[in-house]
N, C-alpha and C positions, 0 to 999 in steps of 0.2 A: 428900859429896853425898849429895843426897837422892833417893830412886826415885819411880817412878812407874809404876804397872801400866796398861798398855793393853788393853782388851779388843779381839782383832783377830780376825776370823772365820776360819775354817779357812784358804780360798783364800788371803788375806792373808798370814797366818802363813806358809806353803808359799812365796810368792813371796819374803817376806822372807829365809827361812831360804834358799832357794836363790841370790838374789842374793850375800847374803853369804858363803855357800859357795864363788861362782865367784869373790870378788873376795879371798878369805880373810881377811874378818872376821869380828865377830861380829853379830849380828841387833842386840845393843843397840849397837854402834857406828854401824851404818847409820841405826837409828832417832834416835841423837842427833846425827847429821849431816844428817839429814832437819829435824829440830826447829829446828837453828841456821840451816840455810838458810832455812827458812820464816820464821822471825822476822826475819832479816836483810831479806828480801825483803819481807814485810809492813811491818816498821819503815820501810823506805824509802819504799814506797807512801805510808803514813800521812803521812809528813813532806812529800811532795810534794803532797800534797793539802792539808795545813794551809797550807804555803808559798803554795800557789796561792789559797787562801781568804784569808790575809792580804795578799797583793798585791791581791786584786781587792778587798778592804773597807779597804785601807790609809787612805783618806781617813775613812771613818767612824772605824776604829780612834784614827787622829790625832787625831780631833775628841774623842773618849770619853776621851782621855788629857788634853785640856787642864783 
């Protein structure tokens, strides 16, 4: 597994540490969970936009494929 350093301002780091402590998890576990959730959500959003564009321009895409 590769590592990523994230520069967090003190207030954000304190909030992350406090939440991790309250949940009995490490700050790294919370950050990894947040990154995974964000990538999943944004991936779904981008796919939906791409599908909408493909549907909206289906005729043009079909003609380009001929």
